[in-house]
C-alpha positions as CSV (number, residue, x, y, z in Angstrom):
1,S,-7.9,-5.1,-17.5
2,R,-9.6,-4.9,-20.8
3,I,-10.6,-1.3,-20.2
4,E,-7.0,-0.1,-19.6
5,M,-5.8,-2.1,-22.7
6,D,-8.4,-0.4,-24.8
7,I,-7.4,3.1,-23.5
8,V,-3.7,2.5,-24.2
9,K,-4.6,1.2,-27.7
10,H,-6.5,4.4,-28.5
11,L,-3.7,6.5,-26.9
12,N,-1.2,4.8,-29.2
13,Q,-3.3,5.6,-32.3
14,F,-3.8,9.2,-31.2
15,L,0.0,9.6,-30.7
16,T,0.7,7.9,-34.0
17,D,-1.8,10.3,-35.7
18,L,-0.2,13.4,-34.1
19,D,3.3,12.1,-35.2
20,E,2.2,11.9,-38.8
21,I,1.1,15.5,-39.0
22,K,4.0,17.8,-40.1
23,E,4.3,21.0,-38.0
24,G,7.1,23.5,-38.5
25,D,10.4,21.8,-37.8
26,G,8.9,18.5,-36.5
27,T,5.5,17.0,-36.1
28,L,2.4,18.0,-34.2
29,L,3.4,15.4,-31.5
30,D,6.8,17.2,-31.1
31,H,4.9,20.4,-30.3
32,T,2.2,19.0,-28.1
33,T,2.5,17.5,-24.6
34,I,0.0,14.7,-23.9
35,I,-0.6,13.6,-20.4
36,I,-2.6,10.6,-19.3
37,G,-2.8,9.0,-15.8
38,S,-4.8,7.4,-13.2
39,N,-6.2,8.6,-9.9
40,F,-5.2,5.4,-8.1
41,G,-1.7,4.0,-7.6
42,D,-3.2,0.9,-6.1
43,A,-6.9,0.7,-7.1
44,S,-7.6,-2.3,-4.8
45,N,-6.7,-0.1,-1.8
46,H,-7.8,3.2,-3.3
47,T,-4.4,4.9,-2.6
48,C,-3.1,8.0,-4.3
49,N,0.5,7.0,-4.0
50,N,2.7,5.9,-6.9
51,L,0.3,7.2,-9.5
52,P,1.0,6.0,-13.1
53,I,1.4,9.0,-15.3
54,I,2.3,9.0,-19.0
55,V,3.8,12.1,-20.6
56,A,4.2,11.9,-24.4
57,G,5.3,14.3,-27.1
58,G,6.4,17.8,-26.2
59,G,9.9,17.5,-27.6
60,Y,11.1,15.6,-24.5
61,R,13.8,12.9,-24.8
62,H,11.6,10.1,-23.6
63,Q,13.7,7.4,-21.9
64,G,11.1,4.9,-20.7
65,H,10.1,4.7,-17.0
66,A,11.1,7.5,-14.7
67,A,10.5,7.2,-11.0
68,A,10.8,9.8,-8.3
69,E,13.4,8.9,-5.7
70,K,11.0,9.6,-2.9
71,P,7.3,10.4,-2.7
72,M,6.4,13.8,-3.9
73,P,3.2,15.8,-4.7
74,L,1.9,15.2,-8.2
75,C,1.8,19.0,-8.4
76,N,5.6,18.9,-8.7
77,L,5.2,17.3,-12.1
78,W,2.7,19.9,-13.2
79,L,5.1,22.6,-12.0
80,E,7.9,21.0,-14.1
81,L,5.6,20.9,-17.2
82,L,4.8,24.6,-16.7
83,H,8.5,25.5,-16.5
84,K,9.2,23.4,-19.6
85,H,6.6,25.4,-21.5
86,N,8.2,28.7,-20.4
87,I,5.5,29.5,-17.8
88,D,7.3,31.1,-14.9
89,A,5.3,29.8,-11.9
90,G,6.9,29.7,-8.4
91,M,4.6,27.0,-7.3
92,F,1.5,25.1,-8.4
93,G,-1.0,23.7,-5.9
94,S,0.8,21.8,-3.2
95,S,4.1,21.7,-5.1
96,D,7.3,22.2,-3.2
97,R,9.6,22.1,-6.2
98,A,9.7,21.0,-9.9
99,A,9.9,17.2,-10.2
100,N,12.9,17.2,-12.6
101,L,11.8,13.9,-14.2
102,L,11.6,15.0,-17.8
103,A,14.7,15.5,-20.1
104,T,14.6,18.0,-22.9
């Protein structure tokens, strides 16, 4: 829809702006993790499965689309992000393990 296209356009500009700001050994984007997502995987059915989540920046080796092999709680992604930022958390919300979807 037009709304989503506008959101992604602004996200692109925001990420571009962060990438143009030098910060230490890289850019501000390299040192910042940006997350954007939706609360619906299928808005017409109002389901919370297969949620689209974009993770940008943060020094990850972004390789395009990454899909979980089987359904998992979104909290597994949050737990992985905590671990990647050196926060030692055994669990987060309903997580059962780190998602292991992000390469560093």
